[in-house]
Structure formats: C-alpha cells, structure tokens
C-alpha positions in Angstrom: 58.6 167.0 -15.2 56.2 165.8 -12.6 57.5 162.7 -10.8 54.1 161.0 -11.2 54.2 161.4 -14.9 57.8 160.2 -15.1 56.8 157.1 -13.0 53.8 156.4 -15.2 55.8 156.6 -18.4 58.5 154.4 -16.9 56.0 151.8 -16.0 54.1 151.9 -19.3 57.1 152.3 -21.6 60.0 150.8 -19.6 60.3 147.7 -21.8 60.8 150.0 -24.8 63.0 152.6 -23.3 65.2 150.0 -21.6 65.6 148.1 -24.9 69.2 148.1 -26.3 68.1 149.1 -29.8 66.2 152.1 -28.4 69.1 153.1 -26.1 71.6 152.8 -29.0 69.4 155.0 -31.2 69.1 157.6 -28.4 72.9 157.6 -28.0 73.3 158.0 -31.7 71.3 161.3 -31.6 67.7 160.2 -32.0 65.2 162.2 -30.0 62.3 160.9 -28.1 59.0 162.7 -28.4 56.3 162.1 -25.9 52.6 162.6 -26.7 50.6 164.5 -24.2 48.0 162.2 -22.4 44.6 162.3 -23.9 42.2 162.0 -20.9 39.2 161.5 -23.3 41.0 158.7 -25.2 38.5 156.0 -24.3 35.5 158.1 -25.2 37.1 158.8 -28.7 38.0 155.2 -29.1 34.4 154.0 -28.3 33.1 156.3 -31.0 35.7 155.0 -33.5 36.1 158.7 -34.4 38.9 160.8 -35.7 40.2 163.5 -33.3 38.9 166.4 -35.4 35.4 164.7 -35.5 35.5 164.2 -31.8 36.5 167.7 -31.1 33.9 169.2 -33.4 31.0 167.1 -32.1 30.6 165.2 -35.4 30.2 161.8 -34.0 26.9 160.0 -33.4 26.0 160.7 -30.7 28.5 163.6 -30.2 31.0 163.4 -27.4 30.0 165.4 -24.3 31.1 169.0 -23.9 33.9 168.1 -21.5 35.4 165.3 -23.6 35.2 167.5 -26.7 37.1 170.2 -24.8 39.7 167.7 -23.6 40.3 166.6 -27.3 40.6 170.2 -28.3 43.2 170.9 -25.6 45.0 167.7 -26.5 45.2 168.6 -30.2 46.6 172.0 -29.3 49.2 170.4 -27.0 50.1 168.0 -29.7 50.7 170.9 -32.1 53.0 172.5 -29.6 54.8 169.3 -28.7 55.6 168.4 -32.3 56.2 172.0 -33.6 59.9 171.5 -33.9 59.6 168.3 -36.0 56.5 169.2 -38.0 58.4 169.0 -41.3 59.3 165.4 -40.5 55.7 164.3 -40.5 53.5 163.5 -43.5 
C-alpha cells in the first residue's frame, strides 16, 4: 500500500484503530475492510444524492461528467473491495 494512503488512514482513523476494543476484535479474528476514497464525495454530498443517482446523472442539476465518472469508478472499486464479504451485507 502507498505510504501516503497509509499515513492518511493513520491520521484519520488512528483513534479508532488504536482503541483497545478494536485491537481486541482484530486479534480475535475480525477483518478490517477499507473503503476506497471517493474523490467526488463532496459533490455527491452537496446534491444529497444516492451514489447510483449521482453516477447516472439523475440529480438536479446533474453532477459534471468527471464527478459522475469518479462515482462510477468508486462504485466498481467498492464492488471489488467487498466481493469476499458480499454475503454478509444486507
């Protein structure tokens, strides 16, 4: 993993990953799944849109072409990232 990504995660999630309960769960066999970063997150949030709506240009006004592409790539990355645990999710 890229050192920059590792450092950013450590800074953002350090209080959680250093927590004794989290560490105990990891030691007991839990797995930690990291979501890929969504670079268009603020654009989606401003629209108060679902991810499929944002990807498909069904917001008013629609997200720009690049942000829609970013959401599409993120959804594909999410599907790959969570493929091994898909049956755990509702």
